C-alpha positions in Angstrom: -0.1 0.2 -0.2 3.0 2.3 0.7 5.4 0.7 -1.8 4.7 3.7 -4.5 5.7 6.3 -1.6 8.9 6.2 0.6 9.5 9.3 2.3 13.1 9.8 3.5 14.6 12.6 5.6 16.1 13.9 2.3 13.1 14.0 0.3 11.4 15.5 3.1 13.5 18.4 3.5 13.4 18.6 -0.5 9.7 18.8 -0.5 9.5 20.8 2.4 12.2 23.3 1.0 10.9 23.4 -2.5 7.5 21.9 -2.9 5.4 23.7 -0.4 7.1 26.8 0.6 6.3 28.0 -2.9 2.7 26.9 -2.7 2.1 28.4 0.4 3.4 31.7 -0.8 1.3 31.7 -3.9 -1.7 30.4 -2.1 -1.7 33.1 0.5 -1.2 36.0 -1.9 1.5 37.7 0.2 1.8 41.5 0.0 3.9 41.8 -3.2 2.1 38.9 -5.0 -1.6 40.3 -5.4 -3.7 40.2 -8.6 -3.9 43.5 -10.5 -7.1 45.3 -10.4 -9.4 46.0 -13.3 -8.9 50.1 -12.9 -7.7 52.1 -9.7 -9.6 51.1 -6.6 -11.1 53.9 -4.4 -11.7 51.1 -1.6 -9.1 48.6 0.0 -11.2 46.7 2.3 -15.0 46.2 3.3 -16.6 46.0 6.6 -20.4 44.6 6.2 -22.7 45.6 9.0 -25.4 42.8 8.5 -28.7 43.5 10.4 -30.1 40.3 10.1 -34.0 40.2 9.7 -34.3 43.4 8.0 -34.6 46.8 9.6 -37.6 48.7 8.9 -36.8 51.9 6.6 -39.7 53.8 7.3 -38.9 53.9 10.9 -35.1 54.8 10.4 -33.6 56.4 7.4 -36.8 56.8 4.8 -38.7 59.9 5.8 -42.3 59.3 4.6 -44.4 62.6 5.8 -47.7 60.7 4.3 -47.5 57.8 7.0 -48.0 60.4 9.6 -51.1 62.0 7.8 -52.8 58.6 6.6 -52.0 56.6 10.0 -55.2 53.9 10.7 -56.4 54.4 7.1 -56.5 51.3 4.8 -54.9 51.3 1.2 -54.7 49.1 -1.4 -50.8 47.8 -1.4 -49.1 45.3 -3.6 -47.9 43.2 -0.8 -44.8 40.9 -1.7 -46.1 38.0 0.5 -49.8 38.0 -0.6 -48.1 38.1 -4.5 -46.0 35.4 -4.1 -48.6 33.2 -2.4 -51.7 34.3 -4.7 -50.4 36.6 -7.5 -53.0 39.0 -6.3 -52.5 42.6 -6.2 -53.8 45.3 -4.4 -54.6 43.9 -0.9 -56.3 45.9 1.7 -53.8 47.3 4.5 -53.8 49.7 7.2 -51.1 52.3 7.4 -49.0 52.6 10.2 -46.8 55.9 11.1 -43.2 55.5 12.3 -42.7 55.0 15.8 -39.9 57.0 16.0 -39.5 60.9 15.2 -37.9 61.9 12.3 -35.8 65.0 11.8 -33.0 66.5 9.4 -29.3 66.0 10.7 -25.9 66.9 9.8 -24.8 69.5 7.1 -26.4 67.6 4.7 -29.8 68.0 6.3 -30.3 64.0 5.8 -33.8 62.8 7.1 -33.4 60.2 9.8 -35.5 59.0 13.0 -34.2 59.0 16.7 -34.1 55.3 16.4 -30.4 55.6 15.7 -29.2 59.0 17.4 -25.6 58.2 17.5 -25.5 56.8 13.9 -27.4 59.8 12.7 -24.4 62.1 13.8 -22.3 60.6 11.0 -25.0 60.8 8.1 -22.5 63.5 6.4 -20.0 60.5 6.2 -22.9 58.3 4.3 -24.3 57.8 1.1 -27.8 56.5 1.5 -29.4 54.4 -1.2 -33.5 54.8 -0.8 -34.5 52.6 -3.7 -33.1 49.3 -3.1 -35.1 46.2 -4.2 -34.1 42.6 -4.0 -35.3 39.1 -4.9 -36.6 36.8 -2.1 -39.8 37.2 0.0 -38.6 35.0 2.7 -35.4 35.4 4.7 -33.7 32.4 3.4 -33.8 33.3 -0.1 -33.6 37.0 0.5 -30.2 36.7 2.8 -28.8 34.2 0.2 -29.3 36.7 -2.7 -27.9 39.6 -0.5 -24.7 37.5 0.4 -24.4 35.5 -2.8 -26.5 36.8 -5.3 -28.6 34.0 -5.9 -31.7 32.9 -3.7 -31.1 29.1 -4.3 -28.4 27.9 -6.3 -25.1 27.4 -4.2 -23.0 30.6 -5.4 -19.6 31.9 -3.6 -20.3 34.6 -1.1 -19.4 38.3 -2.1 -16.5 38.1 0.6 -15.1 35.1 -1.4 -15.6 37.0 -4.5 -13.6 40.0 -3.3 -10.6 37.9 -1.9 -10.3 35.8 -5.1 -10.3 39.1 -7.2 -8.0 40.9 -4.8 -6.0 38.5 -2.9 -5.1 39.3 0.7 -2.4 41.9 1.5 -1.7 39.8 4.6 0.0 36.3 5.0 -0.8 35.7 8.6 -4.6 36.1 8.7 -7.5 35.0 6.6 -8.6 37.3 3.9 -12.5 36.8 4.7 -13.6 37.0 8.3 -17.1 36.7 9.5 -18.0 37.7 12.9 -20.8 36.2 14.4 -22.5 34.8 11.7 -25.9 33.1 11.9 -26.6 29.4 11.4 -29.8 29.9 9.8 -31.1 31.2 6.7 -28.1 30.0 4.4 -25.8 29.7 7.2 -22.1 28.9 6.2 -23.1 29.2 2.6 -23.0 33.0 3.4 -19.5 33.0 4.1 -18.7 30.0 1.8 -16.6 29.7 -1.4 -19.1 27.1 -3.3 -17.1 26.3 -6.6 -14.5 28.9 -5.8 -10.8 27.7 -4.7 -11.8 26.3 -1.0 -9.0 29.0 0.2 -11.4 31.9 -0.4 -14.2 30.8 2.1 -14.6 32.7 5.2 -13.3 32.1 8.4 -16.2 32.3 11.1 -15.3 33.8 14.5 -18.2 33.4 17.3 -22.1 32.9 16.3 -24.9 35.2 16.0 -26.4 35.9 19.4 -23.7 34.3 21.1 -21.9 36.2 24.0 -18.6 38.1 23.8 -16.7 35.3 25.2 -17.4 33.3 22.0 -15.6 35.9 19.5 -12.3 33.7 19.6 -10.5 31.4 17.2 -10.8 27.9 19.1 -7.8 25.9 19.5 -5.4 28.6 18.3 -2.9 27.5 20.7 -1.3 24.1 21.4 -0.6 24.0 25.0 1.0 20.4 24.8 3.7 21.4 22.4 6.6 24.3 22.2 6.7 26.1 19.0 10.0 24.5 17.8 8.4 20.9 18.0 5.4 22.4 16.1 7.1 23.7 13.2 9.2 20.5 12.8 6.0 18.6 13.1 4.2 20.8 10.4 7.5 20.8 8.3 7.1 16.9 7.9 3.2 17.1 7.5 3.6 19.6 4.8 6.4 17.6 3.1 4.2 14.8 2.9 1.4 16.9 1.7 3.6 18.4 -1.3 4.5 14.8 -2.5 0.8 14.2 -2.2 -0.1 17.0 -4.3 2.3 16.2 -7.0 0.2 13.2 -7.7 -2.9 15.2 -7.7 -2.2 18.5 -9.6 -4.8 20.9 -9.6 -6.5 19.7 -6.5 -8.0 23.2 -4.9 -9.6 21.6 -2.1 -6.4 19.6 -1.0 -4.2 22.9 -1.7 -6.8 24.8 0.7 -6.0 22.2 3.4 -2.4 22.6 2.9 -2.5 26.3 3.0 -4.7 26.6 5.9 -2.1 24.4 8.2 0.6 27.2 7.1 -1.7 30.0 7.8 -2.8 28.3 11.1 0.7 28.0 12.1 1.3 32.0 11.2 -2.2 32.4 13.0 -0.9 31.2 16.4 1.5 33.9 16.4 -0.6 37.1 15.2 -4.3 36.2 15.7 -4.3 36.5 19.4 -2.8 39.6 19.5 -5.5 41.1 16.8 -8.2 39.7 18.7 -7.1 41.0 22.2 -9.2 44.1 22.4 -7.6 44.7 26.0 -4.9 46.3 23.8 -7.0 49.1 23.2 -7.1 52.6 25.6 -10.3 52.8 27.8 -11.3 55.6 25.8 -11.6 53.8 22.5 -13.3 50.8 24.0 -16.0 53.4 25.7 -16.3 54.8 22.2 -17.7 51.6 21.1 -19.8 51.0 24.1 -17.7 48.3 25.5 -18.2 47.6 29.4 -22.1 48.8 28.9 -24.5 45.8 29.0 -26.7 46.6 26.2 -23.7 47.6 23.7 -20.6 45.5 24.9 -21.2 42.5 22.5 -21.8 44.2 19.3 -19.3 46.7 20.3 -16.7 44.3 20.6 -17.7 42.6 17.5 -17.3 46.2 15.8 -13.8 47.1 17.3 -12.7 43.6 16.5 -13.5 44.3 12.8 -11.5 47.7 12.8 -8.6 45.7 14.3 -8.9 42.9 11.6 -9.0 45.4 8.7 -6.1 47.4 10.2 -4.1 44.4 10.1 -4.6 43.6 6.5 -8.1 41.4 6.3 -9.7 42.3 3.0 -13.1 41.7 4.0 -14.9 41.6 7.4 -18.7 40.9 7.8 -20.4 41.4 11.5 -23.9 40.1 11.7 -26.2 41.7 14.3 -28.6 38.5 14.7 -29.2 35.4 16.5 -29.7 31.9 15.7 -33.3 31.4 16.7 -36.3 30.8 14.4 -37.0 34.6 14.1 -33.8 37.0 12.8 -33.3 39.8 15.2 -34.9 42.7 13.3 -37.8 40.6 12.3 -40.4 42.3 13.8 -43.9 41.0 12.6 -46.2 41.9 15.7 -43.9 44.1 18.0 -42.5 46.9 16.0 -41.2 48.4 19.5 -38.7 45.8 19.8 -36.8 47.6 17.1 -35.9 49.9 19.6 -33.9 46.9 22.0 -31.9 46.1 18.9 -31.2 49.7 17.8 -29.8 50.4 21.5 -27.5 47.3 20.8 -25.9 48.3 17.8 -26.0 52.4 17.6 -23.2 53.4 19.6 -21.1 50.7 18.3 -21.6 51.5 14.8 -21.0 55.3 15.5 -17.9 54.3 17.3 -16.6 52.4 14.4 -17.1 55.3 11.8 -15.6 57.9 14.3 -12.5 55.3 14.8 -12.2 54.5 11.1 -12.0 58.4 10.4 -10.0 59.2 13.1 -7.2 56.6 12.1 -7.7 57.8 8.3 -8.8 54.1 7.6 -12.4 55.4 6.6 -11.1 56.7 3.2 -10.2 53.5 1.9 -12.6 51.4 4.1 -16.2 51.0 2.5 -18.7 50.3 5.4 -21.8 48.8 4.3 -24.8 48.7 6.4 -28.1 47.0 5.4 -30.6 43.6 6.0 -32.0 41.4 3.3 -34.8 43.6 2.9 -37.1 46.4 4.3 -40.5 46.3 6.0 -44.0 47.3 4.9 -45.3 50.9 5.7 -48.5 49.2 7.1 -49.6 46.8 9.8 -48.9 43.4 9.4 -52.5 41.6 9.9 -53.9 44.8 11.2 -51.6 44.5 14.0 -48.7 46.0 15.5 -45.9 44.9 13.5 -44.6 45.2 9.8 -44.1 42.1 7.3 -41.1 41.7 4.7 -40.6 44.5 2.4 -38.1 43.3 -0.5 -40.0 45.9 -3.2 -38.3 48.9 -1.5 -35.9 49.7 1.4 -32.8 51.5 2.5 -28.9 50.6 2.7 -26.0 53.1 3.3 -22.6 53.1 2.3 -19.6 55.0 4.2 -16.0 55.7 3.2 -14.3 53.9 0.4 -14.9 56.1 -2.3 -18.9 57.0 -1.8 -20.1 60.7 -1.9 -20.5 61.6 1.8 -23.7 63.4 3.0 -25.6 62.1 -0.2 -28.9 60.4 -0.9 -30.1 58.7 -3.9 -33.2 57.1 -5.3 -36.7 57.1 -3.6 -39.5 54.8 -2.7 -43.1 55.9 -3.4 -44.8 58.2 -0.7 -45.8 55.5 1.6 -42.2 53.7 1.3 -43.7 50.6 -0.3 -41.8 50.1 -3.3 -38.8 51.8 -5.0 -39.9 54.0 -7.8 -37.0 56.7 -8.5 -33.7 55.7 -9.8 -33.9 51.9 -8.6 -31.3 50.1 -7.3 -31.2 46.2 -7.5 -29.2 44.3 -5.4 -27.3 43.1 -8.5 -26.5 46.9 -9.1 -25.2 47.2 -5.3 -22.9 44.4 -5.8 -21.8 45.7 -9.0 -20.8 49.1 -7.4 -19.0 47.7 -4.5 -16.9 45.6 -6.6 -16.2 48.8 -8.8 -15.2 50.7 -5.8 -12.5 48.1 -5.1 -11.1 48.2 -8.6 -12.8 45.1 -10.0 -15.4 45.0 -12.8 -18.0 43.0 -12.3 -18.5 41.6 -15.3 -14.8 40.5 -15.7 -14.5 38.9 -12.3 -15.3 35.7 -13.3 -14.8 32.0 -12.7 -15.3 29.1 -15.1 -17.1 26.2 -13.8 -19.1 23.4 -15.1 -18.5 24.8 -18.6 -19.8 28.1 -18.1 -18.3 31.4 -16.7 -20.1 32.3 -13.3 -19.8 35.7 -11.6 -21.4 37.4 -8.4 -23.8 39.5 -10.6 -25.1 36.7 -12.8 -25.7 38.3 -16.1 -27.2 41.4 -14.2 -25.9 44.6 -12.4 -25.3 48.4 -13.3 -22.7 50.4 -11.3 -24.3 53.0 -9.7 -22.3 55.9 -10.6 -24.1 58.7 -9.2 -23.0 57.6 -5.5 -19.2 57.5 -6.6 -17.1 60.5 -5.4 
């Protein structure tokens, strides 16, 4: 069984020195070996603040005076869920006014409610897109579409596409990290590589709804073996792996596993320091809400995102959600619950924006905030909550080459559907790739006989929001 492969010490050293060393260097895309962009990028990295479940745009950033005027009256709306289930249009629904008061903020005079009072202080840094629309009425399909550009097929996540296209400027940390991802509504597929080489998958830290103590990379240290012995053991293992690869050239999954061993070794020396938030000043921790019960967990996630980006991680996703049946922002029957969730994320997000700006990182860090869809301007089932609304909602971007203090597109006078300068999720993906220096039509991967891309055969760059 082993006659075809006899590993001598000399062969091991040769393989380790000439075989895997080159493979690891190329696979990890160290600083001087990065792919060229299609054009000059405005952003170098992305922080995605995912509000799982769908924040109500008409209660936060999309001001609709008519909701106040018509509160309690019934009108015919094209309800997405009714359309999906029955095909019928114009269902009768009771209008419900915003539960939070709107006012203009910043020098730009952007309208926002007091649901997010701390974030509102930074509207002059943001580009709001008020005309988003997407695919999928339920959380699962819409969440997959948000992350992967498809509602049901297994496709690479956006973070994987970004690292595939740009590489990673560091060789000691993953290029794509997902902080506190949810196990539901697509789960690992939302940070998965699908048919892209496995080395482009995201690395998960913690889980949605988990305590701050879970924000660690488990088994990062080997307490039973010193560093010199571990290195010798790894060299032997990688020598064997390099020999095996000679027999199966082009095996990207095997290459990814081998790369992960070397990256894991390097992470032992670098990741603990990056993930150690105690190294930050008391003032910085307070800025993120760390130490305060309501904001501590998400504050730690946001600060960790900044530290990872600062260390060279290309794409960081931070999820505010949970692993239960109902995602965090999914208030079908109790809209006041939005206030509890807003209090948990408001200060941490404001702290992140301020901290990035203070460190001169915001100019080339693209911060993306949003959920998989918005919510209806009417009460669901004549109750006290709002249903899913994929037809019109708001997202915002900050830094990374977008126009500050800017708003683009509009929903109708009720906030029910995007009507002016409509932006599809494919368009948002195309625009973000453009800001990173990638042409979404050229960022392709050939699989199963055809070229695939994040935006499929769709997507237009929203040039109006680019500075």
